[in-house]
Structures are given as structure tokens and as C-alpha cells.
DOZAGU-318463 format. One record per residue: residue number from 1; residue in three letters; chain; x, y, z of N, C-alpha, C in turn. Coordinates in steps of 0.05 Angstrom, whole numbers. Example, Ala and Ser with C-alpha at 12.3 -4.5 7.8 and 13.67 -1.06 7.14 Angstrom:
2
+-----+------+------+--------+--------+--------+--------+--------+--------+--------+--------+--------+
: pos : code : unit :     nX :     nY :     nZ :    caX :    caY :    caZ :     cX :     cY :     cZ :
+-----+------+------+--------+--------+--------+--------+--------+--------+--------+--------+--------+
:   1 :  ALA :    A :    264 :   -114 :    156 :    246 :    -90 :    156 :    264 :    -66 :    156 :
:   2 :  SER :    A :    257 :    -45 :    142 :    273 :    -21 :    143 :    258 :      1 :    157 :
+-----+------+------+--------+--------+--------+--------+--------+--------+--------+--------+--------+
//
This chain:
143
+-----+------+------+--------+--------+--------+--------+--------+--------+--------+--------+--------+
: pos : code : unit :     nX :     nY :     nZ :    caX :    caY :    caZ :     cX :     cY :     cZ :
+-----+------+------+--------+--------+--------+--------+--------+--------+--------+--------+--------+
:   1 :  UNK :    A :   -428 :    256 :  -1836 :   -406 :    248 :  -1820 :   -394 :    273 :  -1806 :
:   2 :  UNK :    A :   -384 :    268 :  -1782 :   -370 :    289 :  -1767 :   -344 :    277 :  -1756 :
:   3 :  UNK :    A :   -322 :    292 :  -1758 :   -296 :    283 :  -1750 :   -286 :    299 :  -1726 :
:   4 :  UNK :    A :   -278 :    285 :  -1705 :   -267 :    298 :  -1681 :   -239 :    286 :  -1677 :
:   5 :  UNK :    A :   -223 :    300 :  -1660 :   -198 :    289 :  -1650 :   -197 :    295 :  -1620 :
:   6 :  UNK :    A :   -182 :    278 :  -1606 :   -179 :    282 :  -1577 :   -153 :    270 :  -1568 :
:   7 :  UNK :    A :   -141 :    283 :  -1548 :   -118 :    272 :  -1535 :   -125 :    266 :  -1506 :
:   8 :  UNK :    A :   -114 :    245 :  -1495 :   -122 :    238 :  -1467 :   -103 :    248 :  -1446 :
:   9 :  UNK :    A :    -81 :    261 :  -1455 :    -62 :    272 :  -1436 :    -77 :    293 :  -1418 :
:  10 :  UNK :    A :    -71 :    292 :  -1392 :    -83 :    309 :  -1372 :   -114 :    305 :  -1369 :
:  11 :  UNK :    A :   -123 :    282 :  -1377 :   -152 :    275 :  -1373 :   -153 :    249 :  -1357 :
:  12 :  UNK :    A :   -175 :    245 :  -1344 :   -181 :    219 :  -1331 :   -197 :    203 :  -1352 :
:  13 :  UNK :    A :   -199 :    177 :  -1348 :   -216 :    161 :  -1366 :   -245 :    171 :  -1365 :
:  14 :  UNK :    A :   -254 :    179 :  -1342 :   -281 :    189 :  -1339 :   -286 :    215 :  -1355 :
:  15 :  UNK :    A :   -266 :    233 :  -1353 :   -268 :    258 :  -1368 :   -268 :    253 :  -1398 :
:  16 :  UNK :    A :   -252 :    235 :  -1407 :   -251 :    228 :  -1435 :   -279 :    218 :  -1444 :
:  17 :  UNK :    A :   -290 :    199 :  -1429 :   -316 :    189 :  -1436 :   -338 :    210 :  -1437 :
:  18 :  UNK :    A :   -337 :    228 :  -1417 :   -357 :    250 :  -1416 :   -354 :    267 :  -1441 :
:  19 :  UNK :    A :   -330 :    274 :  -1448 :   -325 :    291 :  -1472 :   -335 :    277 :  -1497 :
:  20 :  UNK :    A :   -329 :    252 :  -1500 :   -337 :    237 :  -1524 :   -368 :    234 :  -1525 :
:  21 :  UNK :    A :   -380 :    228 :  -1503 :   -409 :    225 :  -1502 :   -423 :    252 :  -1508 :
:  22 :  UNK :    A :   -411 :    273 :  -1497 :   -423 :    300 :  -1502 :   -422 :    308 :  -1531 :
:  23 :  UNK :    A :   -401 :    298 :  -1546 :   -399 :    304 :  -1574 :   -415 :    284 :  -1591 :
:  24 :  UNK :    A :   -426 :    263 :  -1578 :   -441 :    243 :  -1593 :   -425 :    225 :  -1610 :
:  25 :  UNK :    A :   -399 :    220 :  -1601 :   -381 :    203 :  -1616 :   -392 :    174 :  -1617 :
:  26 :  UNK :    A :   -391 :    162 :  -1640 :   -401 :    135 :  -1644 :   -378 :    115 :  -1647 :
:  27 :  UNK :    A :   -355 :    125 :  -1659 :   -332 :    108 :  -1663 :   -307 :    123 :  -1654 :
:  28 :  UNK :    A :   -291 :    110 :  -1637 :   -265 :    122 :  -1629 :   -244 :    106 :  -1644 :
:  29 :  UNK :    A :   -229 :    120 :  -1661 :   -207 :    108 :  -1676 :   -181 :    115 :  -1662 :
:  30 :  UNK :    A :   -169 :     95 :  -1649 :   -144 :     98 :  -1634 :   -122 :     98 :  -1655 :
:  31 :  UNK :    A :   -108 :    120 :  -1659 :    -88 :    123 :  -1679 :    -59 :    123 :  -1667 :
:  32 :  UNK :    A :    -57 :    110 :  -1644 :    -30 :    107 :  -1633 :    -17 :     82 :  -1646 :
:  33 :  UNK :    A :      9 :     83 :  -1650 :     23 :     60 :  -1661 :     20 :     36 :  -1642 :
:  34 :  UNK :    A :     23 :     41 :  -1617 :     20 :     20 :  -1596 :      0 :     29 :  -1576 :
:  35 :  UNK :    A :    -21 :     14 :  -1572 :    -44 :     22 :  -1555 :    -39 :     17 :  -1525 :
:  36 :  UNK :    A :    -15 :     22 :  -1516 :     -9 :     19 :  -1487 :     -5 :     47 :  -1475 :
:  37 :  UNK :    A :    -10 :     49 :  -1450 :     -6 :     74 :  -1436 :      1 :     68 :  -1407 :
:  38 :  UNK :    A :     18 :     85 :  -1396 :     24 :     83 :  -1367 :      2 :     96 :  -1350 :
:  39 :  UNK :    A :    -15 :    110 :  -1364 :    -38 :    123 :  -1350 :    -60 :    103 :  -1347 :
:  40 :  UNK :    A :    -71 :    101 :  -1323 :    -92 :     82 :  -1317 :   -116 :     87 :  -1335 :
:  41 :  UNK :    A :   -126 :     65 :  -1347 :   -150 :     66 :  -1363 :   -147 :     72 :  -1393 :
:  42 :  UNK :    A :   -122 :     77 :  -1402 :   -118 :     85 :  -1429 :   -104 :     65 :  -1447 :
:  43 :  UNK :    A :    -98 :     42 :  -1436 :    -88 :     20 :  -1453 :   -111 :      8 :  -1467 :
:  44 :  UNK :    A :   -106 :     -7 :  -1489 :   -127 :    -17 :  -1506 :   -150 :    -31 :  -1492 :
:  45 :  UNK :    A :   -144 :    -51 :  -1476 :   -165 :    -67 :  -1463 :   -184 :    -50 :  -1445 :
:  46 :  UNK :    A :   -173 :    -36 :  -1425 :   -191 :    -20 :  -1408 :   -205 :      2 :  -1423 :
:  47 :  UNK :    A :   -192 :     14 :  -1442 :   -204 :     36 :  -1457 :   -227 :     25 :  -1474 :
:  48 :  UNK :    A :   -222 :      3 :  -1488 :   -243 :    -10 :  -1505 :   -267 :    -17 :  -1488 :
:  49 :  UNK :    A :   -262 :    -30 :  -1465 :   -284 :    -39 :  -1448 :   -301 :    -15 :  -1438 :
:  50 :  UNK :    A :   -288 :      6 :  -1429 :   -302 :     30 :  -1420 :   -318 :     43 :  -1442 :
:  51 :  UNK :    A :   -307 :     44 :  -1466 :   -321 :     56 :  -1488 :   -345 :     39 :  -1496 :
:  52 :  UNK :    A :   -342 :     13 :  -1497 :   -364 :     -4 :  -1504 :   -387 :     -2 :  -1484 :
:  53 :  UNK :    A :   -380 :      0 :  -1458 :   -401 :      4 :  -1438 :   -416 :     30 :  -1443 :
:  54 :  UNK :    A :   -402 :     50 :  -1454 :   -414 :     76 :  -1459 :   -428 :     77 :  -1487 :
:  55 :  UNK :    A :   -427 :     55 :  -1501 :   -440 :     54 :  -1527 :   -424 :     65 :  -1550 :
:  56 :  UNK :    A :   -397 :     67 :  -1546 :   -379 :     77 :  -1567 :   -362 :     54 :  -1577 :
:  57 :  UNK :    A :   -361 :     51 :  -1603 :   -345 :     30 :  -1615 :   -315 :     38 :  -1614 :
:  58 :  UNK :    A :   -298 :     19 :  -1607 :   -269 :     24 :  -1606 :   -256 :      9 :  -1629 :
:  59 :  UNK :    A :   -237 :     22 :  -1643 :   -221 :      9 :  -1662 :   -193 :     20 :  -1661 :
:  60 :  UNK :    A :   -173 :      3 :  -1661 :   -145 :     11 :  -1661 :   -134 :      8 :  -1690 :
:  61 :  UNK :    A :   -122 :     29 :  -1700 :   -109 :     27 :  -1726 :    -80 :     36 :  -1724 :
:  62 :  UNK :    A :    -62 :     17 :  -1718 :    -34 :     24 :  -1714 :    -20 :     35 :  -1738 :
:  63 :  UNK :    A :    -30 :     29 :  -1762 :    -17 :     39 :  -1786 :    -20 :     70 :  -1789 :
:  64 :  UNK :    A :    -38 :     82 :  -1774 :    -40 :    111 :  -1773 :    -23 :    123 :  -1751 :
:  65 :  UNK :    A :    -10 :    106 :  -1735 :      8 :    116 :  -1714 :     34 :    127 :  -1726 :
:  66 :  UNK :    A :     48 :    141 :  -1709 :     74 :    152 :  -1717 :     95 :    130 :  -1716 :
:  67 :  UNK :    A :    109 :    125 :  -1738 :    131 :    105 :  -1737 :    152 :    113 :  -1716 :
:  68 :  UNK :    A :    162 :     93 :  -1702 :    181 :     98 :  -1681 :    204 :    116 :  -1689 :
:  69 :  UNK :    A :    218 :    111 :  -1711 :    240 :    129 :  -1718 :    232 :    159 :  -1721 :
:  70 :  UNK :    A :    208 :    163 :  -1732 :    198 :    191 :  -1735 :    192 :    203 :  -1707 :
:  71 :  UNK :    A :    180 :    187 :  -1690 :    173 :    196 :  -1663 :    199 :    202 :  -1647 :
:  72 :  UNK :    A :    219 :    183 :  -1649 :    244 :    187 :  -1634 :    259 :    212 :  -1644 :
:  73 :  UNK :    A :    259 :    216 :  -1670 :    273 :    240 :  -1681 :    260 :    266 :  -1671 :
:  74 :  UNK :    A :    233 :    266 :  -1669 :    219 :    289 :  -1659 :    225 :    294 :  -1630 :
:  75 :  UNK :    A :    226 :    273 :  -1614 :    232 :    276 :  -1585 :    261 :    287 :  -1582 :
:  76 :  UNK :    A :    279 :    279 :  -1599 :    307 :    289 :  -1597 :    309 :    318 :  -1606 :
:  77 :  UNK :    A :    296 :    325 :  -1628 :    300 :    351 :  -1640 :    278 :    372 :  -1633 :
:  78 :  UNK :    A :    254 :    363 :  -1628 :    232 :    381 :  -1624 :    224 :    396 :  -1649 :
:  79 :  UNK :    A :    233 :    387 :  -1672 :    228 :    401 :  -1697 :    201 :    391 :  -1709 :
:  80 :  UNK :    A :    180 :    407 :  -1704 :    153 :    400 :  -1713 :    151 :    398 :  -1743 :
:  81 :  UNK :    A :    164 :    417 :  -1757 :    163 :    417 :  -1786 :    174 :    391 :  -1798 :
:  82 :  UNK :    A :    197 :    382 :  -1788 :    209 :    357 :  -1797 :    191 :    334 :  -1790 :
:  83 :  UNK :    A :    180 :    334 :  -1766 :    162 :    313 :  -1758 :    138 :    312 :  -1776 :
:  84 :  UNK :    A :    125 :    335 :  -1781 :    101 :    335 :  -1798 :    107 :    326 :  -1826 :
:  85 :  UNK :    A :    130 :    334 :  -1837 :    138 :    325 :  -1864 :    141 :    295 :  -1864 :
:  86 :  UNK :    A :    155 :    284 :  -1844 :    160 :    255 :  -1843 :    133 :    240 :  -1840 :
:  87 :  UNK :    A :    115 :    250 :  -1823 :     89 :    236 :  -1820 :     73 :    238 :  -1845 :
:  88 :  UNK :    A :     72 :    261 :  -1858 :     57 :    263 :  -1883 :     69 :    245 :  -1905 :
:  89 :  UNK :    A :     95 :    242 :  -1905 :    108 :    223 :  -1924 :     98 :    195 :  -1918 :
:  90 :  UNK :    A :     97 :    188 :  -1892 :     87 :    161 :  -1884 :     58 :    157 :  -1893 :
:  91 :  UNK :    A :     41 :    178 :  -1890 :     13 :    176 :  -1899 :     12 :    172 :  -1929 :
:  92 :  UNK :    A :     31 :    184 :  -1943 :     32 :    181 :  -1972 :     37 :    153 :  -1982 :
:  93 :  UNK :    A :     47 :    136 :  -1964 :     52 :    108 :  -1971 :     28 :     91 :  -1965 :
:  94 :  UNK :    A :      6 :    103 :  -1955 :    -17 :     87 :  -1945 :    -42 :     94 :  -1960 :
:  95 :  UNK :    A :    -40 :     98 :  -1986 :    -63 :    105 :  -2002 :    -86 :     86 :  -2000 :
:  96 :  UNK :    A :    -80 :     60 :  -2001 :   -102 :     40 :  -2000 :   -116 :     41 :  -1973 :
:  97 :  UNK :    A :   -101 :     44 :  -1951 :   -113 :     46 :  -1925 :   -130 :     71 :  -1922 :
:  98 :  UNK :    A :   -119 :     93 :  -1931 :   -134 :    119 :  -1929 :   -160 :    117 :  -1946 :
:  99 :  UNK :    A :   -158 :    106 :  -1970 :   -182 :    104 :  -1987 :   -203 :     87 :  -1974 :
: 100 :  UNK :    A :   -194 :     64 :  -1962 :   -213 :     46 :  -1949 :   -226 :     60 :  -1925 :
: 101 :  UNK :    A :   -211 :     74 :  -1909 :   -222 :     87 :  -1886 :   -240 :    110 :  -1894 :
: 102 :  UNK :    A :   -233 :    125 :  -1914 :   -251 :    146 :  -1923 :   -278 :    136 :  -1931 :
: 103 :  UNK :    A :   -279 :    114 :  -1946 :   -304 :    102 :  -1954 :   -320 :     93 :  -1929 :
: 104 :  UNK :    A :   -306 :     81 :  -1910 :   -320 :     71 :  -1886 :   -329 :     94 :  -1868 :
: 105 :  UNK :    A :   -312 :    114 :  -1865 :   -318 :    136 :  -1847 :   -342 :    152 :  -1856 :
: 106 :  UNK :    A :   -346 :    154 :  -1882 :   -369 :    169 :  -1893 :   -395 :    157 :  -1882 :
: 107 :  UNK :    A :   -395 :    131 :  -1878 :   -420 :    117 :  -1868 :   -421 :    115 :  -1838 :
: 108 :  UNK :    A :   -401 :    123 :  -1824 :   -399 :    118 :  -1795 :   -414 :    139 :  -1778 :
: 109 :  UNK :    A :   -417 :    163 :  -1786 :   -429 :    183 :  -1769 :   -409 :    200 :  -1755 :
: 110 :  UNK :    A :   -407 :    197 :  -1729 :   -389 :    214 :  -1713 :   -365 :    198 :  -1703 :
: 111 :  UNK :    A :   -342 :    206 :  -1715 :   -317 :    191 :  -1711 :   -297 :    209 :  -1697 :
: 112 :  UNK :    A :   -282 :    198 :  -1678 :   -261 :    213 :  -1664 :   -235 :    198 :  -1666 :
: 113 :  UNK :    A :   -214 :    213 :  -1673 :   -186 :    203 :  -1673 :   -174 :    207 :  -1646 :
: 114 :  UNK :    A :   -162 :    187 :  -1634 :   -151 :    189 :  -1607 :   -121 :    185 :  -1608 :
: 115 :  UNK :    A :   -107 :    201 :  -1592 :    -78 :    198 :  -1587 :    -73 :    209 :  -1559 :
: 116 :  UNK :    A :    -48 :    208 :  -1550 :    -41 :    218 :  -1524 :    -40 :    248 :  -1522 :
: 117 :  UNK :    A :    -27 :    262 :  -1540 :    -21 :    290 :  -1538 :    -45 :    307 :  -1534 :
: 118 :  UNK :    A :    -45 :    324 :  -1513 :    -67 :    342 :  -1508 :    -71 :    363 :  -1530 :
: 119 :  UNK :    A :    -50 :    374 :  -1540 :    -51 :    396 :  -1559 :    -51 :    384 :  -1587 :
: 120 :  UNK :    A :    -73 :    387 :  -1602 :    -74 :    375 :  -1629 :    -53 :    388 :  -1648 :
: 121 :  UNK :    A :    -45 :    412 :  -1642 :    -25 :    426 :  -1659 :      3 :    413 :  -1656 :
: 122 :  UNK :    A :      6 :    395 :  -1636 :     32 :    382 :  -1632 :     29 :    352 :  -1634 :
: 123 :  UNK :    A :      8 :    342 :  -1649 :      3 :    314 :  -1650 :     -2 :    305 :  -1679 :
: 124 :  UNK :    A :      6 :    281 :  -1685 :      2 :    270 :  -1712 :    -27 :    267 :  -1719 :
: 125 :  UNK :    A :    -45 :    265 :  -1699 :    -73 :    262 :  -1705 :    -84 :    286 :  -1720 :
: 126 :  UNK :    A :    -73 :    310 :  -1715 :    -82 :    333 :  -1730 :    -74 :    331 :  -1759 :
: 127 :  UNK :    A :    -51 :    320 :  -1764 :    -41 :    316 :  -1792 :    -59 :    295 :  -1806 :
: 128 :  UNK :    A :    -66 :    274 :  -1792 :    -84 :    254 :  -1804 :   -111 :    267 :  -1808 :
: 129 :  UNK :    A :   -121 :    283 :  -1790 :   -147 :    296 :  -1793 :   -146 :    315 :  -1817 :
: 130 :  UNK :    A :   -124 :    329 :  -1821 :   -122 :    346 :  -1845 :   -124 :    330 :  -1871 :
: 131 :  UNK :    A :   -111 :    307 :  -1871 :   -113 :    289 :  -1895 :   -141 :    280 :  -1899 :
: 132 :  UNK :    A :   -154 :    272 :  -1878 :   -182 :    263 :  -1881 :   -200 :    286 :  -1889 :
: 133 :  UNK :    A :   -195 :    310 :  -1878 :   -211 :    333 :  -1886 :   -208 :    339 :  -1916 :
: 134 :  UNK :    A :   -183 :    337 :  -1926 :   -179 :    342 :  -1954 :   -194 :    321 :  -1972 :
: 135 :  UNK :    A :   -195 :    297 :  -1962 :   -207 :    275 :  -1978 :   -238 :    275 :  -1975 :
: 136 :  UNK :    A :   -248 :    282 :  -1952 :   -276 :    280 :  -1946 :   -291 :    307 :  -1946 :
: 137 :  UNK :    A :   -275 :    329 :  -1945 :   -288 :    355 :  -1944 :   -302 :    361 :  -1917 :
: 138 :  UNK :    A :   -292 :    348 :  -1896 :   -304 :    351 :  -1869 :   -283 :    363 :  -1850 :
: 139 :  UNK :    A :   -289 :    387 :  -1840 :   -270 :    400 :  -1822 :   -271 :    386 :  -1794 :
: 140 :  UNK :    A :   -248 :    379 :  -1784 :   -248 :    365 :  -1757 :   -252 :    385 :  -1735 :
: 141 :  UNK :    A :   -263 :    375 :  -1713 :   -266 :    390 :  -1688 :   -248 :    377 :  -1668 :
: 142 :  UNK :    A :   -230 :    393 :  -1656 :   -211 :    383 :  -1636 :   -224 :    386 :  -1608 :
: 143 :  UNK :    A :   -229 :    364 :  -1595 :   -241 :    364 :  -1569 :   -220 :    369 :  -1547 :
+-----+------+------+--------+--------+--------+--------+--------+--------+--------+--------+--------+
//
């Protein structure tokens, strides 16, 4: 198994597909709480359709998204440490979901976590990737 992460901010749908195909991604796991976007091509339906045409499986898992109160607090304060602590606490309540995904991801091959933020150091997907790395022993690659 190989784990990747990617943000679509400052990318076109075509650039995203090219990057995913170049990495050999087989499953894109959309970890946004809500799979809508004001950016053309990145809402669930159009994104799923484009990925499927490219031979990449799309799955949305909203329970890995950032809860709205946590996201809103971060937007107000800009405090990454508080945000990361709150998100990790949220992940701590999802043991069954994490265990199920770890078992499934081991068999999936090349999986990529998707969110909006371009910089993985400022996105919850990097925190989720850290948790999966700890459980699976697989270091993520940020595309």
C-alpha cells in the first residue's frame, strides 16, 4: 500500500487528474466534511465522474472531515495547534471507523486523501495521514 495526500486549491481538475495518474493512485478518498466546492470540477459529482473516466475510484468519507465548529474556530483564530488538537481529539472518537479503513486500505494499493488546502502542513488531511501512518507504518507522500 502507498498513501498520498493532495489539495486541489490552485489546481485545475485536469492538473489534479494528471498528478493522481502520475502517482498511480487507484482510490481517491475525499476527506472533506462536505464535498461541495465553488471551484469548477471539484464538487462530488463532477469530481467522481472525472476520476472514474480516468480509472480512479472515488469515495467520500465525511466523518474524516473537519467538524464545522473546529473549522470555524480555526478560521477565526488561525491557531494551528488548537486546530490540530481539536481534530486529533475528533479522530480519537472514531476508533471503529479508523480500524475499518486501515484494514481496507491495506488491500487497496495506492490511496490518496483529498481536501481543498494546497499546503498539507495547514490541512487536516496531514493529521489524518499521520494517524494512518502510525497505524499502518506507511509514510504518506504529499502531492
